N, C-alpha and C positions, 0 to 999 in steps of 0.2 A: 715489341718489348715483351718480356716474360710476364705472365699473369700476375705474379707477386712482386714485380719490380716497378716502382713508381717512376723511374727515370728511363726515358727512351734512349736508344743508341743514336748518337748524333755527333757531328763534327765538334771538336773542342770549341768552347766559347768562354769568354770571360765576362765578368760582371761589367755593367756600364761604368765608364770612368767617373771619378768623383766630380760632382758639379756643385754649384751653389744652390741647387734646388733643395727645398725642405724635405724632411723624411717622408711625408705623405706622398709627394710627387715621385720621389725615388721608389717608394713602395709600389705605386701604381705602374711605374715604368717596368719594374721587375715582373710584376704579375702579368703584364701584357706581352712579354717577350715569348717566343716559341720555345725557349730553352727551359727544360724542367729544372735545371740547376738554378737558373735565375728565378724561376717561380718559387722554388723552395726558399731562396734568400728573401724574396718578397713576403712570403708567408711568415717567416721568422721575424722580419721587421714589423709586420702587421700585428703579430701577437704582442710585441712590446708596445707598439703605438696605442693599441686599444686599452692598455692599462691606464692611460692618462684620462682623467675625468673630463677635461675639456673636449677631447676628441670623441670619447664615448657618448657624450651628450649632444654632439653635432650630427643631426640626422642627415644633413646634406652630404657631409663627408662619408658617413656610413653607407648611404645609398650609392654614392659614386664608387666606393671601393668594392661594394658587393656586385655592382654591375659588371666589373671587369674580372671578377673572381673566376679562376679556372676550375669549374666544378668537377670536370672529369679528372683533373689532376688531384683534387681532394679525394675523389673516390679511389684513385690508385694508391694514394698514401694510406688510406684506411685499409686497403687490402694487403698491406705489407705484413700483417700478422693475422690474416684470415685463418680461421680454424679449419683444418682439414681432418675429418674423422679417420681417413685412411692412412694418415701418416703422422708420425710424431714431429716431423720437421715442418714448421709452420711458415717458413719464409726462406727465400733464396738470398736475402740480405743478412748481414750480421745482426745478431739479436739486439744488441744495444742500439744500432742504427735504425732498425725497424721499429723499435719501441719509441724512439724519438720522433719518427715520421708519423706514427699513429697518434701520438700525444699532440703533436703540432696540429694535425688536421682536426682532431677532436676539439682542441681548445679554440681554434679559429671558428669552427661551426658553432660551438657553444656560445662564444662571445656574440656572434651575430644573432643567434636565437634569442639572447637576452636583450640585445641592444636595438635591433631593428624594430621599428613600429609594425604591428600586425605581423610578427614573424611567423605565427602559425598559419597564416594565409599565403606566405611566400612559397610558391611551388618549387623554385630552385633550391630553397633551404629545406623544405619538407622532404623533397625527393632524395635527400641524403640519408634518410632514416634506415633503409635496408642495409647500407654499408655500416652505419653506426651499430645496428643490432648485431651484425656479423662480427664486429670487432670486440664485442663484449667477452667472448670466450677466453681470450688470452691477454686481456688488458690488465693493468695493475688495478689495485683497489681504488686509488684516486681517480684513475681514468674511467673506471666503470661508473663511479658516482657522477663524473662530468657528463658521460654519455647519457645516463639515466635522467639527469637534470634537463638535458637537451630534448630528449624524447618526451619528457613531461610537458614541455612547451608545445611540441607538435600535437600531443594527444588532447590538448584543450579545444581543438577545432575538429570538425567532422572530416575534413580532407586529411589532416594529419593522422587521425585515428584510422581512417581507411588505408592510408599508406603503410602504417605499422602492421595492420591486420593482413595486408597483402604480402607482407614480407615473410621470410622464414623466421618465425618468432621463438623457436626453441631456445636460442641463447638468451633471449629476454626472459622467458618463463623460468629458465634455470637460475638466472642471476637475481631476479626480482625479490624473492622471499628474504634475501639477506640484507635488503636495504629498504628503508621507508620510501625513498624516491622510486624504487623499482615497483613497489606495489601501487604507488600512485599512478605510474605510467599504465599499468595493466587496468587499473580502475577507470581512469579517464578514457582509455582506448575503447573499452567495452561500452561504457555509458554513452560517449559521444558518437561512437561508431553506429550504435543502434538508432540514432536519430535521423539517419538519412536512408533513402531507398537503396542506394548502392552499398552502404555500409552494413545494413541489417543482415543480408545473407552472410557476410563475412563474420559477423558476430555470432550468428546461429551456428556457423561451422566451427568456430574456435571455442565457443563457450563450454560445450560438454567436456572437452579435454582439459580446459583450464580449471573448471570446477572439480573434476575428478582428481587432477594432479594436486591441487592445493588442499583439497579435503584430506587426501592421503598424507600430505606433508603436515597438516595440522594434527592428524591422528598420531603420526610418528613423533612429532615434536611436542607432545602434550606433557612430557615429564618436566619436573621443576627446573632442571638445568637448561631447558630450552624455553624459558619464559619469554625472552624477547621475540623469538619466532612465533610462539603461541599468541602473544599479544598482537603482533603485526598481522598475522593471518586472521584472527578474530576481528580486528579492526577492518581489514579488507572486506570480509564477508558482510559485516554489518553495514558498511557503506555501499557495497555493490548491490546486494540482493533487493533492498527496498527501491532501488532506482530502475530495476529491470521489470518489464512487464511479465506477468505470469506465463504467457504463451512461449516466451523465450526459454524458459527453464526446461531442462531435459525431462523426458517422461521416466527415465530410469531414476530410481531412488537411492542407488548405491552411494552417491556422493553425499546426499542428504543424511543418510544413515551414518556415514563417517563423521559428519559435522555434529550430529546429535550425540554420538558416542563421545566425541571430544568435549562437547558442552557438559555432558554428565560428569566426566572426569574433572573438568575445570571447576564446576560448581561445588562438587562434593569434596574438593581438596582446597588447599590455600589458594586464594585468588584475589585479585585487586578489584576495587569498585568499577574501574573501567572495563575489565574483562567480564564482570557480571552484567554491565550495561550492554556490551556487545553481544553477549550470549542471549540476553532478553530480546534484543532487536532481531537477531538472526532467527530465533525461535518463532517470534511473532510473524515474521515474513514467510518462513517456510510453512507455517501452519495454514497459510492462506492458499497454498498450492498442493500440499501433500497431506495424506491422512494423519490425524492427530495421534493415532496409535503408534506411529514411528517414534514419537517423543514420549508419550505417556505410558505405553505398555511396558511392563517389566522387561528389562533386557535379559538376554541369555546369561548363563552363569559366567561364560568367558568374558563378558563385558560388564560384570558386576562392579559396583562402585563401593567406596568405603561406607557409605550410608545410603538409605533409600533416596533416590534422586527426586522423584516427583513431589512427595510431601515437603521435602526440604526446599526445593526450588519455588514451589507455590507459596510456601510460607515466607521466603525471602521477598517475593514480589509483594505480598500483602503487607509486610512490614515496611517496605519501601514506600508504598502508596500511603499507608497510614501516617508515616512520619513526615511525608512531604506535602500531601494535599491540604492539610489545614493552613499552611502558610503560603500556598500557591498564589492566592489572590494578591498577596503583598508583592509578588514578583511579576505581576501582569505586564507592567511597562518596562521590565528589565530586558536588556539585550539577550540575556540567556534564557528567557522564557520559552522561545521556540524549541530549543534543545531539551529543556526540562519537560515540556509538554510532550515531545516525541518519545522520550524515555518512559514516561508514565503511561502514555497511550499504548506502547508495546506491552507493558506489564498488564494492562487491562485486556489487551487482545489475547495474550496467553491465557489469562484467567477465563475469558469468555470461551476459548476453545476447550479448556479443561472442563468447564461446566457442561458444554455441549457433548463432550466425550463421555462424561459420567452419566448423563441423562440417558444416552442410548445403550448403555451397558446393561446386560442382564445380571451379571455378577461382578460388581465393581471391585470386590476384594480379590478376585482371581485375575482380573485384567488390569489392575493398577497396583502400585506399591503401597496403597492405603490399607490400614487395618481399621477396625471399627472406631478405635480411639482417635486415630488421625483424621478420620472422616468427620467425626463430631467436632474436633478442634477446627477443621477446615470450615465447617458450616458456621461455627461461632465467629471465627476471625473474618470470614467473608462478610457476614452480616455487619460486623463492626466497621469493616473497611467501606462497605457500600453506604452505611449510614453517614460516614464522613464525606463520602462522594456526593450524596444527596445534598448535604450542606454546601459543598463547593459548587455544584451545579446551580443551586439556588442563588448563591452569591455571584457566580459568574454571569448568570442571566440578568440579575438585577443591576450589575455593574454596566451592562450593555444597554438594557432596555427599560429598567424600572422608571416609572414616572413619565415615560415617553407618551405624548398625546396620541390617542388612537389605540392604545393597548389596554391600559388599566381599566378594569370594569368600574362603571359608575352608574348612578341611577338613570342616566339618560340612555343607557345601553340595555336596560333590563325592563321587561314589561311587568304587569301587575303580578304575574305568576312566577316571576324570576326567570322567564325565558329570554335568552339572548336575542335581541332584535336583529342582529346581523353578525356575521363573522368578523374577524379582526379587520379593522379598517385599513384601506390602502394596500391590501395584499400582505399585511403582516405588521408586527410591531415596529415602531420607529426607534432608531438607535441614538444613543447619546455619544457625543464626540470624544469624551475623555477615556473611552476604552482604547488604550493605546498599544495593546499587544501586537507584536510584529508578526501577525499571522495572516497570510494572504486569504482573503475571503471572510475574515472576521470570525466571530464566535462559532458559526455553523460549520466552519472548516477547521476549527481548532482541534488538532488530533486528540487531545485528552478528552474533549467534550464528546467527539464522535465515538471513541472507544469506550468511554465511561457509560454512555447511553446504551451501547450495545451490550456490555456486560450486565448492567443493571436490568435491562429488559429481559435477558435470559433468566436472571436470578428471580425476578418478580414472578415469572410464569411458574417457577418450580417451588418457590418458597414465599409464603404470604406474610412472613413475619415483618417485612418492611413495607407492607401495602399502605399502612396509615401514613408513614413518613413520606412515601412516594406520592401520596395524594396531594401533598403540598407542591409537587412539581407539575401539576396538571397544566398550568399555563405554559410551562417550559415545553412539555410534550406537544401541546397543540400549536404553540408558536413555531417549533421546529417543523411540525407537520405542514403548516402553512408555508413556511419558507421552502420546503421540499417541493411544494406544488408550484410556486410562483417564481422561483429564482432560477433562471437558466444556468445549467452547469452546477447546481447546488448538490451537496451531499443528500441523497435520498434516505431520510431516516425512517420512512413509513413502515418498512418491513420489520424494523426493530421495535418501533413504537407500538405496533399492534400487540406485541408481547407485553410491553410495559403497561399499556392501557388495560389489557385483559387481566393482568395481575392487580393493578391499582383499583379497578372497578369492583373487585371483590369486597372492597371496604366502603362503608357508607360515605365517608368524607370524599373519597375519590369519585363516587357516583354524583355527589352533590356538585363538586367542582366541574365535573364533565358537563353537567346540565347548565351551570351558570356561564361557562365559557364557550357555549355553543358547539360542543363536541359532536352532537347529533348532526347539525347542519354541515359540519366540516366533512365527516365521514360519509353520511348518506348522500351528500352532494356529489361525491365522486362516483358512488354506485349509480345514482340516477343519471349522471352524464354518460356513463358507460352504456346503459340501456338505450338512452336516446341516440347515441352514436351508432349503435348496432342497428337500431330501427331505421336510421337514415342511410344504412348501407356502408358505414365506416366501421370496420372491425379492427380494434386495437390489439396490441400484442397480448399473447397468452399470459405473460407475467403480470400485466395490468389486471387481467381478470382474476388471477390467483390472489393478487393483493386485495381486490374487491371482496373475495370470499372471506379473507381475514378481517376486513373492515366490517362485514356483516356479522361475523362472529363476535366482534367487540360490541356491536350494537345489541346483539342478543344478550350478552353478558350484562349490559347496562339495563335493558328492559327487564330481564329476569330478576335482577336484584332490586328493582324500584317498585314502589307502590304507584297506583294509578295517579294519585294526586301529585306525585313527584315527576310525572311525565307530562310536560307541558304540551298541550294541543295533541293529545294522543289520538283523538279521532281523525284529525287532519292528517297525521302521519300515516295512519292505516289507509285512509283514502288514497293518498299519494302512492303508497306502495302497491296497492291493488291496481292503480292506474298504470304504473310503470312496469310492473313485473309481467312476464310472459314466458311462454316456453320458447326459448331461444334456439334457433336452428342455424348454426354456422354453415357457411358455404362448404360443399363437399371437398373442395381443394384445400381447405384448411386442415384436413386430417382428423383422425379419430380423437386425438388428444384434445383438440379444441372443443369437440362435442362433449367430451366428459367434463372438461373444466367448466364450460358454460352451464351444463346441467347441474354441477355442484353449486354454482352461483344461484341459479333459479331456485333450487331446493332451499338454499340458505335464506333467500329473501322471503319465500313462502313461510318458512319456519319463523322468521322474525315477525312476519305479519300475524301469524297465529299467536305468538307470544303476546303481541300487543292486543289482539282481539280478546284474549283471555283476561287481560287486565281491565278491560272496559266494564263498567256497570251494565247490567242486563237491560236497563232502560235507555242506554245510550242511543242517540239519534242516528249514529252511523250504523248501528246494528239493525235498526228499524228500516234502513235503506237497503238491507240485504248484503252488506259487505262480507259477512261470514259465508254466505252462499257463494259469492264470487271467489273467495279464497278456496272454498271447497272444490269448485269447478276447476280452478287452476291446478289444484293439488291432484285431481283425478287425471288431468291432462299430462302432468308430469309422471304419474304412475303408468299411464299408457306408453309414454316415451321410454320409460325404463323397461317395460315389457317388450317393446319393439326391439330394444337392443339386447334382449336375452339376458338381462341382469337378474331377473327374478325378484319377486316382491313378496315377503312373508311378514309375519309379526316381527316387531322390532327386537324381541328377545331372541329370535332365531337367526338373525342376520349376523354374519361373520364380520370381524373387524376390518377385513380387507375391502368390504363394500360399504364404506362410510356414507356415501351418498344415498345408497339404498336404505341404510339403517336410519338416517335422518328423515328421509321421506316417509318411511314406514312409521316412524315416531309421530310425524305430523298427521298422517292419516288416522292413526289410532286416536290422537287427541281430538280429531274432528269426527270420529266415529265412522270412518269410511272403510275400515277393515277390522 
């Protein structure tokens, strides 16, 4: 037969003579005959039969019919109007007849895709995907919608997604932006395809083209008359990007720049709340993988917007958070809470990225769209927003844990000097049952909590105006720290919390709460365990050592701001540090970086010990036992190690900023009178 002709050349045949059999039996008889004409009649009958509810709900009949379905015949029908780029003529059959053939095949496949149980796992059904995709080019609007609905069923499973990705998907990519169902097919195909070992390479191959194509389509369709297309594409990107792992995203930033340009134009012109939400989610996701300058740096004049984008966008985010977060606790048990939490968390993530971007700039007024007045307004509004955020975190924590036995401090947990007798019992606070938010993993995995803590931590390090308020969250900070330690697969808050603690400990109330809640035991315990592991020959990852350096820095902040009487058991603490600390020499195969990082930790611990020694009264029993001399010997050993590595050691005032470890060691040696 011809490639585009569904009916094979064969001797004339007639339909089976009328019988007393029911329509289903007749349909089965037609489908099983070798005559294409008879098969066509059977499919036509089947299309009508499936419209009856009693038949459509009978799985036994559906399976029986599908088992005798002539799959290759369906494929030939779908090819009746296959798109041929080299010719305007798309079929050897009359146009109307070819149209009917395609629609019949599409409708039959669509019916079984919706009615068969586990249709997305049915290989015979899913394998029709390439022909369905090819038929998109010249099908009518209604037929395209039916095809896309069918493909969306296939794409819900990994096998279906792989089959779609293995096809020539250009017709699908061309048609999808015009239909909501089309963008769903592309979305499900990429997300579910990336879940399997065989599908992942297909996704990695197709993804760059898809992102580039649709980012350009978004950029072209950003004008007001194309609002449906703009909304559809923004929705697609906001659903797709958070579900993809960062390594899957292309290294090229062209497509991301297209999206950022589109977001700038969307936000600074008339837009809907849903478009603003999509823009926020997209921005928050891209900021995790690409430099923040792509979003926050002033655009070239050719891409200028009606109003400065960055201050306007940031202000919208702050307004959204301030207007929503005071009533967020009331919606804790609402089915819509997860979506609301996700939206606000993305707002916090954008703000956190903006704060980090501002901090590292030498000239913020040249490298952002902020002027001095806008910067002052941002600082004021950010402080107000985070003040409300602190109240929410306090309430959110109390709703989950307040009053749970084993967490609240009481007289039985504090000794005569106010020293915590132990860390939080049972590995962390116990939770109450009535926190019913539909968030997998509970409070510690609540997106708005995670992102709010991150943004608050960054702000506290740079601005101490909220330090007193944040001191009231010390139990929250330390509770999340404990959960990060003891809960497998938990969100690790510690790198963010060291910033929050460092800012909070600058204020007296924060230092007092840190003491009462056993902050020293929690942080020093990790540092001590790290040294003990290395002494036993177990070397942990460099990232763990880097975290320990930050933990020691927090402890230095607490000791430096505290009086001797406010440091419980200071002498014992000094003794333990001197006993644990040593000049650590990582294995040569661990590389030079390991040596530098461990040296930084050694110097930090010695510096902490010196700060504690300086707090002791001169008649302290631990000084009489020569602890200061032992600290001095350890410091000299570290100095010799620095000299061995050729880093140089001069007075602290002469050391450059790039040699922070040398600077700190020189500072310690000066305090001890060694240089």
